[in-house]
N, CA, C and O atoms as CSV, one atom per row, in Angstrom:
chain,resi,resn,atom,element,x,y,z
A,1,UNK,N,N,96.033,65.120,158.253
A,1,UNK,CA,C,94.557,65.932,157.466
A,1,UNK,C,C,94.084,67.417,158.610
A,1,UNK,O,O,92.972,66.921,158.790
A,2,UNK,N,N,94.057,67.993,158.985
A,2,UNK,CA,C,94.112,68.697,160.119
A,2,UNK,C,C,94.887,70.079,160.205
A,2,UNK,O,O,94.557,71.256,160.062
A,3,UNK,N,N,96.454,69.192,160.600
A,3,UNK,CA,C,97.271,69.953,160.216
A,3,UNK,C,C,97.373,70.762,158.568
A,3,UNK,O,O,97.539,71.974,158.427
A,4,UNK,N,N,97.269,70.042,157.748
A,4,UNK,CA,C,96.662,70.600,155.780
A,4,UNK,C,C,95.778,72.218,155.875
A,4,UNK,O,O,95.846,73.317,155.324
A,5,UNK,N,N,94.783,71.395,157.156
A,5,UNK,CA,C,93.539,72.008,156.480
A,5,UNK,C,C,93.865,73.446,157.283
A,5,UNK,O,O,93.284,74.347,156.677
A,6,UNK,N,N,94.692,74.030,158.592
A,6,UNK,CA,C,95.120,74.756,159.833
A,6,UNK,C,C,96.638,75.672,158.394
A,6,UNK,O,O,96.953,76.852,158.239
A,7,UNK,N,N,97.059,74.581,157.798
A,7,UNK,CA,C,97.601,75.433,157.292
A,7,UNK,C,C,97.144,76.234,156.464
A,7,UNK,O,O,97.418,77.388,156.795
A,8,UNK,N,N,96.399,76.146,155.257
A,8,UNK,CA,C,95.873,76.333,154.244
A,8,UNK,C,C,94.884,77.622,154.769
A,8,UNK,O,O,94.730,78.648,154.105
A,9,UNK,N,N,94.443,77.447,155.680
A,9,UNK,CA,C,94.080,78.362,156.005
A,9,UNK,C,C,95.067,79.531,156.883
A,9,UNK,O,O,94.367,80.538,156.773
A,10,UNK,N,N,95.887,79.807,157.419
A,10,UNK,CA,C,97.144,79.768,157.788
A,10,UNK,C,C,97.133,81.414,157.089
A,10,UNK,O,O,96.888,82.568,157.440
A,11,UNK,N,N,97.718,80.393,155.472
A,11,UNK,CA,C,97.755,80.583,154.099
A,11,UNK,C,C,97.045,82.251,153.363
A,11,UNK,O,O,97.215,83.326,152.788
A,12,UNK,N,N,96.122,81.197,154.046
A,12,UNK,CA,C,94.715,82.390,153.499
A,12,UNK,C,C,94.789,83.844,154.071
A,12,UNK,O,O,94.878,84.772,153.268
A,13,UNK,N,N,94.750,84.150,155.731
A,13,UNK,CA,C,95.015,85.116,156.595
A,13,UNK,C,C,95.704,85.806,156.144
A,13,UNK,O,O,95.512,87.021,156.090
A,14,UNK,N,N,96.802,85.150,155.650
A,14,UNK,CA,C,98.136,86.289,155.076
A,14,UNK,C,C,97.316,86.631,154.020
A,14,UNK,O,O,97.007,87.822,154.050
A,15,UNK,N,N,96.730,85.837,152.847
A,15,UNK,CA,C,96.521,86.308,151.550
A,15,UNK,C,C,95.120,87.293,151.909
A,15,UNK,O,O,94.589,87.675,150.867
A,16,UNK,N,N,94.693,87.588,152.679
A,16,UNK,CA,C,93.243,89.090,152.880
A,16,UNK,C,C,93.728,90.137,152.437
A,16,UNK,O,O,93.340,90.925,151.574
A,17,UNK,N,N,94.538,90.103,153.033
A,17,UNK,CA,C,94.944,91.737,152.889
A,17,UNK,C,C,95.485,92.298,151.711
A,17,UNK,O,O,95.522,93.481,151.370
A,18,UNK,N,N,95.913,91.255,151.119
A,18,UNK,CA,C,96.625,91.711,149.372
A,18,UNK,C,C,94.945,91.812,148.451
A,18,UNK,O,O,94.537,92.626,147.623
A,19,UNK,N,N,94.207,90.392,149.166
A,19,UNK,CA,C,93.381,90.902,148.332
A,19,UNK,C,C,91.961,92.081,148.594
A,19,UNK,O,O,91.551,92.863,147.736
A,20,UNK,N,N,91.565,91.970,149.594
A,20,UNK,CA,C,91.344,93.058,150.001
A,20,UNK,C,C,91.517,94.754,148.620
A,20,UNK,O,O,91.059,95.238,147.585
A,21,UNK,N,N,92.314,94.902,149.486
A,21,UNK,CA,C,92.897,96.261,148.041
A,21,UNK,C,C,93.732,95.793,146.697
A,21,UNK,O,O,94.361,96.590,146.000
A,22,UNK,N,N,93.631,94.214,146.412
A,22,UNK,CA,C,93.000,94.036,145.395
A,22,UNK,C,C,91.558,94.071,144.523
A,22,UNK,O,O,91.203,93.761,143.386
A,23,UNK,N,N,90.837,94.727,145.940
A,23,UNK,CA,C,89.077,94.888,145.466
A,23,UNK,C,C,89.951,96.473,145.187
A,23,UNK,O,O,90.170,96.574,143.980
A,24,UNK,N,N,90.397,97.493,145.842
A,24,UNK,CA,C,90.346,98.473,146.268
A,24,UNK,C,C,90.367,98.688,144.350
A,24,UNK,O,O,89.544,99.273,143.645
A,25,UNK,N,N,91.881,97.822,143.879
A,25,UNK,CA,C,92.195,98.539,142.290
A,25,UNK,C,C,91.144,98.359,141.143
A,25,UNK,O,O,91.109,98.780,139.987
A,26,UNK,N,N,90.011,97.309,142.143
A,26,UNK,CA,C,89.569,96.737,140.782
A,26,UNK,C,C,88.828,98.078,140.159
A,26,UNK,O,O,88.976,97.892,138.951
A,27,UNK,N,N,88.174,99.222,140.297
A,27,UNK,CA,C,87.598,100.882,139.817
A,27,UNK,C,C,88.597,101.116,138.784
A,27,UNK,O,O,88.427,101.030,137.568
A,28,UNK,N,N,89.816,101.466,139.508
A,28,UNK,CA,C,90.443,101.498,138.927
A,28,UNK,C,C,91.133,100.893,137.550
A,28,UNK,O,O,91.558,101.676,136.701
A,29,UNK,N,N,91.208,99.717,137.403
A,29,UNK,CA,C,91.235,99.002,136.292
A,29,UNK,C,C,90.523,99.109,135.341
A,29,UNK,O,O,90.940,99.393,134.218
A,30,UNK,N,N,88.866,98.820,135.749
A,30,UNK,CA,C,87.862,99.347,135.579
A,30,UNK,C,C,87.397,100.308,134.058
A,30,UNK,O,O,86.615,100.330,133.108
A,31,UNK,N,N,89.142,101.393,135.037
A,31,UNK,CA,C,88.228,103.517,134.206
A,31,UNK,C,C,90.065,102.867,133.036
A,31,UNK,O,O,90.180,103.066,131.827
A,32,UNK,N,N,90.912,102.305,133.736
A,32,UNK,CA,C,91.485,102.161,133.141
A,32,UNK,C,C,91.747,101.596,131.301
A,32,UNK,O,O,92.534,102.017,130.453
A,33,UNK,N,N,90.558,100.349,131.237
A,33,UNK,CA,C,90.026,99.872,130.330
A,33,UNK,C,C,89.679,101.076,129.224
A,33,UNK,O,O,90.065,101.430,128.109
A,34,UNK,N,N,88.782,101.450,130.160
A,34,UNK,CA,C,88.166,102.423,129.131
A,34,UNK,C,C,89.272,104.057,128.613
A,34,UNK,O,O,89.064,104.824,127.673
A,35,UNK,N,N,89.874,104.077,129.171
A,35,UNK,CA,C,90.943,104.240,128.787
A,35,UNK,C,C,92.449,103.059,127.628
A,35,UNK,O,O,93.588,103.212,128.070
A,36,UNK,N,N,92.386,102.524,126.940
A,36,UNK,CA,C,92.794,101.695,126.284
A,36,UNK,C,C,92.453,102.060,125.303
A,36,UNK,O,O,93.465,101.964,124.609
A,37,UNK,N,N,91.257,102.652,124.375
A,37,UNK,CA,C,91.348,102.819,122.720
A,37,UNK,C,C,92.126,104.155,123.016
A,37,UNK,O,O,92.424,104.463,121.862
A,38,UNK,N,N,92.722,105.287,123.923
A,38,UNK,CA,C,92.765,106.216,123.271
A,38,UNK,C,C,94.601,106.240,123.715
A,38,UNK,O,O,95.493,106.792,123.071
A,39,UNK,N,N,94.720,105.535,124.869
A,39,UNK,CA,C,96.301,105.281,124.007
A,39,UNK,C,C,96.353,104.485,122.911
A,39,UNK,O,O,97.369,104.532,122.217
A,40,UNK,N,N,95.188,103.542,122.527
A,40,UNK,CA,C,95.906,102.840,120.667
A,40,UNK,C,C,96.115,104.033,120.122
A,40,UNK,O,O,97.179,103.945,119.511
A,41,UNK,N,N,95.602,105.273,119.997
A,41,UNK,CA,C,95.522,105.643,119.188
A,41,UNK,C,C,96.401,107.694,119.054
A,41,UNK,O,O,96.530,108.375,118.037
A,42,UNK,N,N,96.785,108.033,120.460
A,42,UNK,CA,C,97.571,108.229,121.070
A,42,UNK,C,C,99.170,107.861,120.997
A,42,UNK,O,O,100.067,108.699,120.896
A,43,UNK,N,N,99.413,105.882,121.097
A,43,UNK,CA,C,100.400,105.029,119.781
A,43,UNK,C,C,100.788,105.286,118.712
A,43,UNK,O,O,101.908,105.470,118.238
A,44,UNK,N,N,99.661,105.295,118.274
A,44,UNK,CA,C,98.642,105.483,116.477
A,44,UNK,C,C,99.471,106.137,116.162
A,44,UNK,O,O,100.390,105.774,115.427
A,45,UNK,N,N,99.204,108.343,117.121
A,45,UNK,CA,C,99.739,109.400,116.238
A,45,UNK,C,C,101.074,109.688,116.654
A,45,UNK,O,O,101.519,110.650,116.029
A,46,UNK,N,N,102.041,109.108,117.651
A,46,UNK,CA,C,103.102,108.321,118.173
A,46,UNK,C,C,103.998,108.361,116.609
A,46,UNK,O,O,104.908,109.069,116.177
A,47,UNK,N,N,103.342,107.409,116.156
A,47,UNK,CA,C,104.136,106.763,114.837
A,47,UNK,C,C,104.740,107.168,114.323
A,47,UNK,O,O,105.924,107.350,114.041
A,48,UNK,N,N,102.476,107.619,113.911
A,48,UNK,CA,C,102.954,108.805,112.001
A,48,UNK,C,C,103.645,109.042,112.829
A,48,UNK,O,O,104.318,108.150,113.345
A,49,UNK,N,N,103.734,110.714,113.356
A,49,UNK,CA,C,104.850,111.598,113.800
A,49,UNK,C,C,106.336,110.916,113.593
A,49,UNK,O,O,107.303,111.639,113.352
A,50,UNK,N,N,106.478,109.341,113.711
A,50,UNK,CA,C,108.180,109.611,113.633
A,50,UNK,C,C,107.961,109.562,112.226
A,50,UNK,O,O,108.533,110.310,111.433
A,51,UNK,N,N,106.782,108.308,111.781
A,51,UNK,CA,C,107.352,108.161,110.563
A,51,UNK,C,C,107.517,109.409,109.257
A,51,UNK,O,O,108.387,109.466,108.389
A,52,UNK,N,N,106.842,109.945,109.396
A,52,UNK,CA,C,106.269,111.933,108.946
A,52,UNK,C,C,107.922,112.272,108.751
A,52,UNK,O,O,108.550,112.315,107.693
A,53,UNK,N,N,108.437,112.508,110.203
A,53,UNK,CA,C,110.173,112.062,111.227
A,53,UNK,C,C,111.053,111.889,109.935
A,53,UNK,O,O,111.802,112.572,109.237
A,54,UNK,N,N,110.564,110.611,109.994
A,54,UNK,CA,C,111.898,110.005,109.080
A,54,UNK,C,C,111.738,110.207,108.154
A,54,UNK,O,O,112.754,110.288,107.464
A,55,UNK,N,N,110.528,110.411,107.534
A,55,UNK,CA,C,109.958,110.783,106.011
A,55,UNK,C,C,111.372,111.999,105.595
A,55,UNK,O,O,112.386,111.964,104.898
A,56,UNK,N,N,110.553,113.182,106.662
A,56,UNK,CA,C,111.310,113.955,106.283
A,56,UNK,C,C,113.480,114.869,106.683
A,56,UNK,O,O,114.226,115.815,106.430
A,57,UNK,N,N,113.331,113.439,107.501
A,57,UNK,CA,C,114.573,113.508,107.319
A,57,UNK,C,C,115.780,113.220,106.162
A,57,UNK,O,O,116.947,113.504,105.894
A,58,UNK,N,N,114.408,112.302,105.594
A,58,UNK,CA,C,114.916,111.535,104.312
A,58,UNK,C,C,115.787,112.593,103.137
A,58,UNK,O,O,116.770,113.113,102.608
A,59,UNK,N,N,114.216,112.284,103.367
A,59,UNK,CA,C,114.204,114.382,102.354
A,59,UNK,C,C,115.465,115.664,102.591
A,59,UNK,O,O,116.401,115.999,101.865
A,60,UNK,N,N,115.161,115.999,103.476
A,60,UNK,CA,C,116.536,116.661,103.678
A,60,UNK,C,C,118.200,116.200,103.424
A,60,UNK,O,O,119.278,116.670,103.058
A,61,UNK,N,N,117.564,114.928,103.901
A,61,UNK,CA,C,119.647,114.599,102.704
A,61,UNK,C,C,119.295,114.592,101.427
A,61,UNK,O,O,120.288,114.884,100.761
A,62,UNK,N,N,118.351,114.398,100.747
A,62,UNK,CA,C,117.820,113.568,99.832
A,62,UNK,C,C,118.635,115.080,98.814
A,62,UNK,O,O,119.505,114.861,97.972
A,63,UNK,N,N,118.110,116.546,99.142
A,63,UNK,CA,C,117.991,117.825,99.306
A,63,UNK,C,C,120.096,118.394,99.210
A,63,UNK,O,O,120.630,119.214,98.464
A,64,UNK,N,N,120.733,117.474,100.346
A,64,UNK,CA,C,122.025,117.922,100.590
A,64,UNK,C,C,122.236,117.468,100.212
A,64,UNK,O,O,123.380,117.321,100.643
A,65,UNK,N,N,121.986,116.008,98.522
A,65,UNK,CA,C,123.786,115.563,98.031
A,65,UNK,C,C,123.171,115.734,96.942
A,65,UNK,O,O,123.764,115.602,95.871
């Protein structure tokens, strides 16, 4: 039982630097979640632009026929 506890502590000590790094990244993740609505708006605008380009290409092809 003691050996299992020591192995768990050794594994936890290996994970501590990664946990510290993750806590450094948390403010940036919170900032990224604030940017999500803007990213959604940007993707919507890109889809609208692609749809407009597709419509223009269809209209251009129809005028050539």
